[in-house]
LUMZA-843464 format. One record per residue (C-alpha): residue in one letter; y, z, x. Coordinates in nm, 2 decimals. Last residue first. Example, Ala and Ser with C-alpha at 12.3 -4.5 7.8 and 13.67 -1.06 7.14 Angstrom:
+---------+--------+--------+--------+
! residuo !      y !      z !      x !
+---------+--------+--------+--------+
!       s !  -0.11 !   0.71 !   1.37 !
!       a !  -0.45 !   0.78 !   1.23 !
+---------+--------+--------+--------+
//
This chain:
+---------+--------+--------+--------+
! residuo !      y !      z !      x !
+---------+--------+--------+--------+
!       s !   3.11 !   0.09 !   0.94 !
!       l !   2.75 !   0.09 !   0.80 !
!       e !   2.66 !  -0.23 !   0.62 !
!       p !   2.50 !  -0.40 !   0.93 !
!       l !   2.29 !  -0.08 !   0.98 !
!       v !   2.13 !  -0.09 !   0.63 !
!       y !   1.98 !  -0.43 !   0.55 !
!       k !   1.86 !  -0.60 !   0.86 !
!       e !   1.82 !  -0.32 !   1.11 !
!       a !   1.71 !  -0.04 !   0.88 !
!       v !   1.48 !  -0.25 !   0.66 !
!       y !   1.33 !  -0.42 !   0.96 !
!       r !   1.27 !  -0.09 !   1.14 !
!       g !   1.10 !   0.04 !   0.83 !
!       f !   0.88 !  -0.27 !   0.82 !
!       p !   0.79 !  -0.22 !   1.19 !
!       i !   0.67 !   0.14 !   1.13 !
!       s !   0.53 !   0.10 !   0.77 !
!       s !   0.31 !  -0.20 !   0.82 !
!       t !  -0.02 !  -0.02 !   0.80 !
!       w !   0.10 !   0.20 !   0.51 !
!       g !   0.26 !  -0.09 !   0.32 !
!       p !  -0.05 !  -0.30 !   0.35 !
!       s !  -0.07 !  -0.25 !   0.05 !
!       v !   0.23 !  -0.19 !  -0.17 !
!       a !   0.59 !  -0.19 !  -0.06 !
!       n !   0.77 !  -0.35 !  -0.35 !
!       l !   1.12 !  -0.25 !  -0.45 !
!       v !   1.27 !  -0.13 !  -0.12 !
!       h !   1.63 !  -0.10 !  -0.25 !
!       t !   1.93 !  -0.09 !  -0.02 !
!       a !   2.25 !   0.06 !  -0.16 !
!       n !   2.62 !   0.03 !  -0.10 !
!       l !   2.67 !  -0.24 !  -0.37 !
!       h !   2.33 !  -0.42 !  -0.40 !
!       n !   2.10 !  -0.50 !  -0.12 !
!       r !   1.74 !  -0.61 !  -0.19 !
!       v !   1.40 !  -0.56 !  -0.04 !
!       v !   1.07 !  -0.70 !  -0.17 !
!       f !   0.74 !  -0.68 !   0.02 !
!       d !   0.51 !  -0.96 !  -0.07 !
!       q !   0.26 !  -1.04 !  -0.34 !
!       e !   0.48 !  -0.98 !  -0.65 !
!       l !   0.27 !  -1.01 !  -0.96 !
!       r !   0.40 !  -1.32 !  -1.12 !
!       g !   0.50 !  -1.36 !  -1.49 !
!       t !   0.76 !  -1.61 !  -1.39 !
!       p !   1.07 !  -1.48 !  -1.55 !
!       l !   0.94 !  -1.12 !  -1.55 !
!       h !   0.86 !  -1.08 !  -1.18 !
!       v !   0.60 !  -0.80 !  -1.20 !
!       l !   0.60 !  -0.52 !  -0.94 !
!       q !   0.27 !  -0.35 !  -0.89 !
!       a !   0.26 !   0.03 !  -0.84 !
!       r !  -0.09 !   0.06 !  -0.70 !
!       i !  -0.20 !   0.40 !  -0.80 !
!       g !  -0.45 !   0.62 !  -0.62 !
!       p !  -0.74 !   0.82 !  -0.76 !
!       p !  -0.87 !   1.15 !  -0.62 !
!       k !  -1.23 !   1.08 !  -0.50 !
!       r !  -1.52 !   1.10 !  -0.75 !
!       y !  -1.86 !   1.20 !  -0.63 !
!       w !  -2.17 !   1.00 !  -0.54 !
!       k !  -2.51 !   1.16 !  -0.46 !
!       s !  -2.79 !   0.93 !  -0.58 !
!       v !  -2.78 !   0.66 !  -0.31 !
!       q !  -3.05 !   0.40 !  -0.36 !
!       t !  -2.81 !   0.16 !  -0.54 !
!       a !  -2.59 !   0.15 !  -0.22 !
!       s !  -2.89 !  -0.01 !  -0.04 !
!       p !  -2.78 !  -0.36 !  -0.16 !
!       v !  -2.45 !  -0.36 !   0.04 !
!       l !  -2.23 !  -0.65 !  -0.06 !
!       n !  -2.37 !  -0.74 !  -0.40 !
!       a !  -2.46 !  -0.37 !  -0.42 !
!       g !  -2.09 !  -0.30 !  -0.46 !
!       e !  -2.10 !  -0.46 !  -0.81 !
!       a !  -2.40 !  -0.24 !  -0.91 !
!       i !  -2.23 !   0.07 !  -0.77 !
!       l !  -1.92 !   0.01 !  -0.99 !
!       k !  -2.15 !  -0.06 !  -1.29 !
!       r !  -2.34 !   0.26 !  -1.25 !
!       q !  -2.03 !   0.46 !  -1.19 !
!       i !  -1.88 !   0.36 !  -1.53 !
!       l !  -1.50 !   0.32 !  -1.47 !
!       k !  -1.60 !  -0.02 !  -1.33 !
!       p !  -1.63 !  -0.15 !  -1.69 !
!       w !  -1.25 !  -0.15 !  -1.71 !
!       e !  -1.20 !  -0.39 !  -1.42 !
!       t !  -1.37 !  -0.71 !  -1.52 !
!       k !  -1.24 !  -0.76 !  -1.87 !
!       v !  -0.89 !  -0.62 !  -1.79 !
!       i !  -0.85 !  -0.84 !  -1.48 !
!       e !  -0.99 !  -1.14 !  -1.66 !
!       s !  -0.74 !  -1.10 !  -1.94 !
!       f !  -0.46 !  -1.08 !  -1.68 !
!       d !  -0.55 !  -1.42 !  -1.53 !
!       h !  -0.26 !  -1.46 !  -1.28 !
!       s !   0.03 !  -1.70 !  -1.24 !
!       d !  -0.04 !  -1.85 !  -1.58 !
!       k !   0.24 !  -1.71 !  -1.79 !
!       r !   0.24 !  -1.55 !  -2.13 !
!       i !  -0.02 !  -1.29 !  -2.04 !
!       l !   0.16 !  -1.18 !  -1.72 !
!       s !   0.49 !  -1.14 !  -1.90 !
!       v !   0.33 !  -0.94 !  -2.18 !
!       a !   0.17 !  -0.71 !  -1.92 !
!       g !   0.50 !  -0.65 !  -1.74 !
!       k !   0.68 !  -0.57 !  -2.07 !
!       i !   0.39 !  -0.34 !  -2.18 !
!       a !   0.40 !  -0.16 !  -1.85 !
!       q !   0.77 !  -0.11 !  -1.86 !
!       g !   0.76 !   0.03 !  -2.21 !
!       l !   0.48 !   0.26 !  -2.12 !
!       d !   0.66 !   0.39 !  -1.82 !
!       s !   0.97 !   0.46 !  -2.03 !
!       l !   0.76 !   0.63 !  -2.29 !
!       s !   0.63 !   0.85 !  -2.02 !
!       w !   0.32 !   0.89 !  -1.80 !
!       g !   0.17 !   1.15 !  -1.57 !
!       e !  -0.08 !   1.32 !  -1.79 !
!       r !  -0.34 !   1.25 !  -2.06 !
!       i !  -0.56 !   0.99 !  -1.89 !
!       s !  -0.54 !   1.13 !  -1.54 !
!       y !  -0.36 !   1.03 !  -1.22 !
!       q !  -0.07 !   0.87 !  -1.42 !
!       e !   0.21 !   0.86 !  -1.17 !
!       r !   0.32 !   0.50 !  -1.25 !
!       g !   0.22 !   0.55 !  -1.60 !
!       m !   0.06 !   0.33 !  -1.87 !
!       i !  -0.25 !   0.20 !  -1.69 !
!       p !  -0.39 !  -0.14 !  -1.58 !
!       i !  -0.72 !  -0.08 !  -1.41 !
!       a !  -0.78 !  -0.20 !  -1.05 !
!       t !  -1.10 !  -0.02 !  -0.96 !
!       p !  -1.15 !   0.07 !  -0.60 !
!       g !  -1.41 !   0.10 !  -0.49 !
!       i !  -1.68 !   0.25 !  -0.28 !
!       k !  -1.61 !   0.52 !  -0.02 !
!       v !  -1.83 !   0.63 !   0.27 !
!       k !  -1.76 !   0.97 !   0.42 !
!       g !  -1.76 !   1.09 !   0.78 !
!       d !  -1.43 !   1.27 !   0.82 !
!       i !  -1.23 !   0.96 !   0.94 !
!       t !  -1.32 !   0.78 !   0.62 !
!       l !  -1.52 !   0.47 !   0.59 !
!       t !  -1.46 !   0.18 !   0.35 !
!       f !  -1.69 !  -0.01 !   0.11 !
!       h !  -1.55 !  -0.28 !  -0.12 !
!       v !  -1.49 !  -0.36 !  -0.48 !
!       g !  -1.23 !  -0.64 !  -0.51 !
!       l !  -0.94 !  -0.73 !  -0.28 !
!       f !  -0.68 !  -0.75 !  -0.55 !
!       p !  -0.41 !  -1.01 !  -0.61 !
!       n !  -0.57 !  -1.22 !  -0.89 !
!       l !  -0.61 !  -1.59 !  -0.84 !
!       a !  -0.89 !  -1.68 !  -0.59 !
!       h !  -1.03 !  -1.33 !  -0.59 !
!       p !  -1.06 !  -1.18 !  -0.24 !
!       v !  -1.38 !  -1.25 !  -0.03 !
!       p !  -1.58 !  -0.93 !  -0.04 !
!       y !  -1.53 !  -0.63 !   0.19 !
!       v !  -1.75 !  -0.42 !   0.41 !
!       l !  -1.59 !  -0.16 !   0.65 !
!       t !  -1.80 !  -0.09 !   0.95 !
!       r !  -2.09 !   0.11 !   1.08 !
!       l !  -2.24 !   0.20 !   0.74 !
!       p !  -2.49 !   0.49 !   0.73 !
!       l !  -2.53 !   0.54 !   0.35 !
!       n !  -2.66 !   0.89 !   0.28 !
!       v !  -2.56 !   1.02 !   0.62 !
!       q !  -2.22 !   0.86 !   0.57 !
!       s !  -2.17 !   1.12 !   0.30 !
!       t !  -2.08 !   0.99 !  -0.05 !
!       a !  -1.77 !   0.86 !  -0.22 !
!       r !  -1.66 !   0.71 !  -0.55 !
!       y !  -1.32 !   0.55 !  -0.57 !
!       i !  -1.07 !   0.50 !  -0.86 !
!       g !  -0.77 !   0.27 !  -0.82 !
!       m !  -0.52 !   0.28 !  -1.11 !
!       f !  -0.29 !  -0.02 !  -1.16 !
!       p !   0.07 !   0.03 !  -1.25 !
!       l !   0.28 !  -0.25 !  -1.41 !
!       m !   0.65 !  -0.21 !  -1.31 !
!       a !   0.90 !  -0.46 !  -1.45 !
!       y !   1.13 !  -0.69 !  -1.27 !
!       d !   1.43 !  -0.92 !  -1.35 !
!       l !   1.67 !  -0.63 !  -1.39 !
!       a !   1.60 !  -0.53 !  -1.02 !
!       e !   1.96 !  -0.41 !  -0.97 !
!       g !   2.23 !  -0.26 !  -1.19 !
!       l !   2.22 !   0.10 !  -1.06 !
!       g !   1.98 !   0.23 !  -1.32 !
!       r !   1.77 !  -0.07 !  -1.25 !
!       a !   1.74 !   0.03 !  -0.89 !
!       i !   1.62 !   0.38 !  -0.97 !
!       r !   1.36 !   0.25 !  -1.20 !
!       d !   1.25 !  -0.02 !  -0.95 !
!       a !   1.20 !   0.25 !  -0.68 !
!       q !   0.99 !   0.49 !  -0.89 !
!       a !   0.65 !   0.37 !  -0.77 !
!       g !   0.78 !   0.38 !  -0.41 !
!       a !   1.10 !   0.58 !  -0.39 !
!       c !   1.23 !   0.40 !  -0.08 !
!       n !   1.59 !   0.36 !  -0.21 !
!       v !   1.82 !   0.36 !   0.09 !
!       l !   2.18 !   0.47 !   0.00 !
!       r !   2.47 !   0.41 !   0.24 !
!       k !   2.80 !   0.59 !   0.30 !
!       f !   2.69 !   0.92 !   0.16 !
!       k !   2.82 !   1.22 !  -0.04 !
!       v !   2.55 !   1.42 !  -0.21 !
!       g !   2.65 !   1.48 !  -0.58 !
!       s !   2.60 !   1.11 !  -0.63 !
!       v !   2.78 !   0.78 !  -0.58 !
!       v !   2.68 !   0.41 !  -0.59 !
!       e !   2.98 !   0.19 !  -0.51 !
!       s !   3.18 !  -0.10 !  -0.65 !
!       g !   3.36 !   0.08 !  -0.93 !
!       e !   3.16 !   0.40 !  -0.99 !
!       v !   2.79 !   0.34 !  -1.02 !
!       k !   2.57 !   0.64 !  -1.09 !
!       l !   2.30 !   0.85 !  -0.91 !
!       a !   2.16 !   1.19 !  -0.99 !
!       v !   1.96 !   1.31 !  -0.70 !
!       k !   1.63 !   1.47 !  -0.79 !
!       s !   1.53 !   1.76 !  -0.57 !
!       s !   1.21 !   1.94 !  -0.49 !
!       f !   1.26 !   1.85 !  -0.12 !
!       l !   1.57 !   1.80 !   0.08 !
!       f !   1.49 !   1.69 !   0.44 !
!       k !   1.71 !   1.66 !   0.75 !
!       g !   1.70 !   1.42 !   1.05 !
!       g !   1.80 !   1.55 !   1.39 !
!       m !   1.56 !   1.35 !   1.61 !
!       e !   1.30 !   1.63 !   1.61 !
!       q !   1.32 !   1.62 !   1.23 !
!       y !   1.22 !   1.25 !   1.22 !
!       k !   0.94 !   1.30 !   1.48 !
!       e !   0.80 !   1.59 !   1.27 !
!       a !   0.81 !   1.38 !   0.95 !
!       l !   0.64 !   1.09 !   1.12 !
!       a !   0.36 !   1.32 !   1.26 !
!       k !   0.31 !   1.47 !   0.91 !
!       i !   0.29 !   1.12 !   0.76 !
!       v !   0.02 !   1.03 !   1.01 !
!       l !  -0.18 !   1.35 !   0.96 !
!       s !  -0.20 !   1.29 !   0.58 !
!       s !  -0.30 !   0.92 !   0.63 !
!       d !  -0.60 !   1.01 !   0.85 !
!       s !  -0.73 !   0.71 !   1.04 !
!       i !  -0.93 !   0.39 !   0.99 !
!       a !  -0.95 !   0.06 !   1.18 !
!       t !  -0.94 !  -0.31 !   1.15 !
!       n !  -0.91 !  -0.46 !   1.50 !
!       p !  -1.25 !  -0.62 !   1.52 !
!       s !  -1.22 !  -0.84 !   1.21 !
!       w !  -1.55 !  -1.03 !   1.16 !
!       l !  -1.58 !  -1.30 !   0.89 !
!       f !  -1.91 !  -1.38 !   0.74 !
!       r !  -2.14 !  -1.68 !   0.70 !
!       n !  -2.42 !  -1.80 !   0.48 !
!       h !  -2.44 !  -1.59 !   0.16 !
!       t !  -2.38 !  -1.24 !   0.30 !
!       k !  -2.56 !  -0.91 !   0.32 !
!       a !  -2.45 !  -0.57 !   0.45 !
!       l !  -2.67 !  -0.28 !   0.57 !
!       p !  -2.71 !  -0.41 !   0.92 !
!       e !  -2.34 !  -0.42 !   0.98 !
!       y !  -2.21 !  -0.57 !   1.31 !
!       r !  -2.53 !  -0.69 !   1.49 !
!       y !  -2.71 !  -0.73 !   1.16 !
!       l !  -2.45 !  -0.99 !   1.06 !
!       q !  -2.55 !  -1.23 !   1.34 !
!       s !  -2.81 !  -1.43 !   1.14 !
!       q !  -2.55 !  -1.48 !   0.86 !
!       e !  -2.35 !  -1.70 !   1.10 !
!       l !  -2.01 !  -1.59 !   1.24 !
!       i !  -1.65 !  -1.65 !   1.16 !
!       e !  -1.44 !  -1.46 !   1.42 !
!       l !  -1.10 !  -1.30 !   1.40 !
!       e !  -0.81 !  -1.17 !   1.63 !
!       v !  -0.49 !  -1.18 !   1.42 !
!       g !  -0.20 !  -1.40 !   1.54 !
!       n !  -0.08 !  -1.47 !   1.19 !
!       r !  -0.18 !  -1.83 !   1.21 !
!       t !  -0.53 !  -1.72 !   1.30 !
!       g !  -0.53 !  -1.49 !   1.00 !
!       r !  -0.44 !  -1.77 !   0.76 !
!       e !  -0.71 !  -2.00 !   0.91 !
!       f !  -0.97 !  -1.73 !   0.89 !
!       l !  -0.88 !  -1.64 !   0.53 !
!       v !  -0.89 !  -2.01 !   0.43 !
!       d !  -1.23 !  -2.05 !   0.59 !
!       l !  -1.35 !  -1.75 !   0.39 !
!       r !  -1.22 !  -1.92 !   0.07 !
!       e !  -1.45 !  -2.21 !   0.13 !
!       e !  -1.75 !  -1.98 !   0.18 !
!       e !  -1.64 !  -1.80 !  -0.14 !
!       s !  -1.70 !  -2.13 !  -0.33 !
!       d !  -2.04 !  -2.17 !  -0.17 !
!       n !  -2.17 !  -1.83 !  -0.29 !
!       q !  -2.18 !  -1.45 !  -0.23 !
!       t !  -1.96 !  -1.41 !   0.08 !
!       v !  -1.90 !  -1.13 !   0.33 !
!       v !  -1.59 !  -0.99 !   0.49 !
!       v !  -1.68 !  -0.77 !   0.78 !
!       k !  -1.45 !  -0.50 !   0.91 !
!       g !  -1.38 !  -0.32 !   1.23 !
!       c !  -1.48 !   0.04 !   1.34 !
!       t !  -1.16 !   0.11 !   1.52 !
!       n !  -1.19 !   0.48 !   1.44 !
!       v !  -0.86 !   0.67 !   1.49 !
!       p !  -0.82 !   1.04 !   1.53 !
!       i !  -0.46 !   1.18 !   1.55 !
!       r !  -0.38 !   1.31 !   1.89 !
!       n !  -0.01 !   1.27 !   1.84 !
!       a !   0.06 !   1.00 !   2.10 !
!       s !  -0.27 !   0.83 !   2.01 !
!       c !  -0.19 !   0.83 !   1.64 !
!       l !   0.16 !   0.69 !   1.70 !
!       q !   0.01 !   0.42 !   1.92 !
!       k !  -0.25 !   0.33 !   1.66 !
!       l !   0.03 !   0.30 !   1.40 !
!       e !   0.22 !   0.07 !   1.64 !
!       f !  -0.08 !  -0.17 !   1.68 !
!       n !  -0.16 !  -0.19 !   1.31 !
!       g !   0.20 !  -0.23 !   1.23 !
!       n !   0.22 !  -0.52 !   1.47 !
!       r !  -0.05 !  -0.70 !   1.27 !
!       c !   0.09 !  -0.59 !   0.93 !
!       f !   0.46 !  -0.67 !   1.00 !
!       k !   0.51 !  -1.04 !   0.99 !
!       a !   0.21 !  -1.11 !   0.77 !
!       k !   0.34 !  -0.87 !   0.51 !
!       l !   0.69 !  -1.01 !   0.54 !
!       s !   0.54 !  -1.35 !   0.43 !
!       d !   0.56 !  -1.69 !   0.59 !
!       s !   0.21 !  -1.66 !   0.74 !
!       s !   0.06 !  -1.60 !   0.39 !
!       y !  -0.13 !  -1.27 !   0.39 !
!       y !  -0.49 !  -1.17 !   0.41 !
!       f !  -0.53 !  -1.18 !   0.79 !
!       g !  -0.32 !  -0.87 !   0.88 !
!       a !  -0.55 !  -0.63 !   1.07 !
!       h !  -0.54 !  -0.35 !   0.81 !
!       l !  -0.53 !   0.01 !   0.92 !
!       v !  -0.74 !   0.17 !   0.65 !
!       g !  -0.65 !   0.53 !   0.56 !
!       s !  -0.72 !   0.47 !   0.19 !
!       n !  -0.37 !   0.60 !   0.10 !
!       r !  -0.34 !   0.90 !  -0.13 !
!       g !  -0.09 !   1.07 !   0.09 !
!       s !   0.15 !   0.78 !   0.12 !
!       a !   0.10 !   0.67 !  -0.24 !
!       h !   0.18 !   1.01 !  -0.41 !
!       i !   0.20 !   1.37 !  -0.30 !
!       g !   0.24 !   1.29 !   0.07 !
!       l !   0.51 !   1.52 !   0.18 !
!       k !   0.62 !   1.84 !   0.00 !
!       p !   0.79 !   1.99 !  -0.31 !
!       e !   0.83 !   1.65 !  -0.49 !
!       k !   1.16 !   1.50 !  -0.60 !
!       d !   1.23 !   1.37 !  -0.25 !
!       v !   1.54 !   1.35 !  -0.03 !
!       v !   1.57 !   1.22 !   0.32 !
!       l !   1.91 !   1.30 !   0.48 !
!       v !   2.04 !   1.10 !   0.78 !
!       r !   2.35 !   1.18 !   0.98 !
!       i !   2.40 !   0.93 !   1.26 !
!       g !   2.42 !   1.08 !   1.60 !
!       p !   2.20 !   0.82 !   1.77 !
!       k !   2.24 !   0.48 !   1.60 !
!       s !   1.93 !   0.26 !   1.66 !
!       e !   1.68 !   0.55 !   1.70 !
!       l !   1.83 !   0.75 !   1.41 !
!       l !   1.82 !   0.45 !   1.18 !
!       s !   1.46 !   0.36 !   1.29 !
!       i !   1.35 !   0.72 !   1.21 !
!       a !   1.50 !   0.70 !   0.86 !
!       t !   1.33 !   0.36 !   0.80 !
!       s !   0.99 !   0.50 !   0.92 !
!       l !   1.04 !   0.81 !   0.70 !
!       g !   1.12 !   0.61 !   0.39 !
!       v !   0.83 !   0.37 !   0.45 !
!       v !   0.58 !   0.65 !   0.52 !
!       g !   0.68 !   0.85 !   0.22 !
!       a !   0.97 !   1.09 !   0.19 !
!       g !   1.15 !   0.90 !  -0.08 !
!       i !   1.53 !   0.86 !  -0.14 !
!       v !   1.71 !   0.80 !   0.19 !
!       l !   2.07 !   0.91 !   0.20 !
!       v !   2.26 !   0.76 !   0.50 !
!       d !   2.59 !   0.88 !   0.65 !
!       c !   2.56 !   1.23 !   0.52 !
!       t !   2.77 !   1.48 !   0.33 !
!       g !   2.66 !   1.79 !   0.14 !
!       d !   2.90 !   2.01 !   0.33 !
!       r !   2.62 !   2.16 !   0.54 !
!       m !   2.53 !   1.81 !   0.65 !
+---------+--------+--------+--------+
//
């Protein structure tokens, strides 16, 4: 690639981009793959700000790509961690309820997970102390033994090393100028095929090349608080039953591989897809997209956007965030030492014609480019088999 030529140019050095690049090299040895990223190093955005939770795969509709890849992704990511001596804690997860309505939705979760081939149990309240003594539930709870935690920064490092060992190349601190000429996407780097895995920027790149015109990006900021596990000695992850209409999992408790307990996140609509503070990380273009997406949500009835705003903004106040978490783990209110973790951003794709927040992974081919437009949670857990799917279904068939 000294002459600036490659077979496949991958934009985005996150876990999905790297997994796709590795799959290309595995499927077609000798292929020239270049991964380019605008940042100076790995893991600046979603892949490095991940919660570190290896989801089991029971939240997702059985006909979805998320269901198809999350369960296997959990297994393959654990294999990667084992091979690279990356710590994994298979601590499991309990999903608890607060009322009869949530009890009904718990059954839906169990049935969905069973269809997805996920190992699950629904148990009586009297059994909860065996799994998580600090949690409380209404009548029953769901137990997911294969949910785990690991270190997202070590995982992305291991993927990058594997990619380079196979002959892949990186180009950091670089923005590739792309344009359409005739029936092809071209740039200063010559390539046969482009793979757009740019995460929060993927839809913007795609629109510039004539694709994804029916979408807008509405970012949501997730803020966590954390404390030492000594202060709140949870054994497992503790989650509520997800909201019936809105696509967020609600305030929950997760563990970290270095002995912390996190509570959160918020799901606050913001202006910028890389807006990690109020004053920085957004642009007029981001603002325009966010407004367009919000207006579409408000006009349609796929989601209750006003309810999202009304319930999420108060959680910026630590006292209110902890109070909501106390519905799951009452002793959280007794902890005085909480500190703020670096926020993450869920770059949520909005389908403008329907006002729907896209719930599944979205991949599209257009000209000589493949665009991974929506790879939000469980994108990290699913990344290895999902990257293989992108490579084998969308990229390799187009390479001559």
